[in-house]
N, C-alpha and C positions, 0 to 999 in steps of 0.2 A: 831574881828568879825564885829563890827559895821562899821569900816572903809572899809572893803572889801565889805560889802553889800551896803554901801553908794556909793562906786565907781561903782558898777554894775548899780545902779539906774541912774547914770549920763552918761551912755553910749549913744553916739549920733548915732541915727538911721538915715538911708537914706530912701527915698521912691522911688519905681520903678513905672513908668508910662508905660504901655505896653498893647497891644492887645494880650490877652492870648491864642487866638485860631486862627489857620491857617487851612482852609479847602482846600484840594487839589482836591476835586471832585472825579472822577472815573478814576482809572488807571488799567493797566494790570499787572499780575505777571511778574516779571523781570524788570519792569519800575523803574527808579530812578527819584525822584522828589526833587527839592530844594526849600525851602521856607526861607524867611528872616523875623525875628522878629525885630522890631525897638524899642529899650529901651531908656527911658529918665529918668534922675535923677531929680525928681521934688521936692527935698528937699534942705536945706541949707548946708547939710553935704556931704562930698565925699562918693559916692557909691563904695563899695569895693566888687567885685564879688570874692568870695572865692572858689567856685566850680561850675561846670556845668556838670550834669549827664543826661543820657537818660534811658528810661525804658527797652530798649533791644539793642541787637547788630545790629539790622537792621536800627537803627536810630543813626545819628552822629550829634553833635552840637558843633560849635566853636564860640567863642566870639572874637570880634575884639580888645576890650580894657577891662581890668579888673578893672581899676580905672576910674571912671566917675565923673567929677567935677559937682557941682551944675549947673542946667540948661542945661547941655550938654547931649549927648546920644551916643549910640553905636549900633551895630547890632549883632544879633545872627544868624548865618547861619546854617540851618539844612538841612540834607539830609536823605531821607528815601528810602530804597530799598524794593520793594514789593516781598515778598517771598511766595511760594505756601501755606504754613500753615497760611497765613494771608488773605485768600480769605474771602470776606464779609466786613462788616463795621469795621473799625479799629480806634483806638485812641491811639496814642503814646505820652508819656510824656517827657518833658524836664524840669529838676529841677534846678533852680538857687538857690545857697546858697550865701547869702550876709548879710551885716550889716543892715538888715531890721527887722521890727517887724510885722509879724512873719519872722523868719530867712529864710524860704523857699518860693519861688514863683514857681508855676507850670504852664508850658505852654503846649499846646496840638496841635498835628498834627492830623487832622481828615480827613477821606475820605472812599472811597470804593475801594476794590481790586477785580478785576474780572479775569477769566481765559484768 
C-alpha cells in the first residue's frame, strides 16, 4: 500500500498556459463560426492530452497534437453551429483532460445568437 501511494505522489504533472475564453460576438441562427485556442506547455514535463470533449453536439473541437513537449504548444480548433434553440447568450464548453493538476481544464466559446 505504501509503495502504491508513494508512486502516486511522484506523478509528474504538466501545466497548460491558455486563454480560456473565446468570444465570437453576435451571429445568426445557421451560422458556423470557427475559433482557435492556442495552448502552451509551461512546465518541465511532457503534456499529454488524454481526451477532448465538448458540452453539446453543436460544438466540435480537434487538437493538432496530443503530446506537447516542454516550452512548445499546439492549437485546438473549435467549430460552433448556431441552432434555433440557442437564440440568446450562449456559453459552450470544451473540456481538456490531461496530466495536469487539476486533471480537467475547461475552455469556453461565448457569444450571442440572433434570428
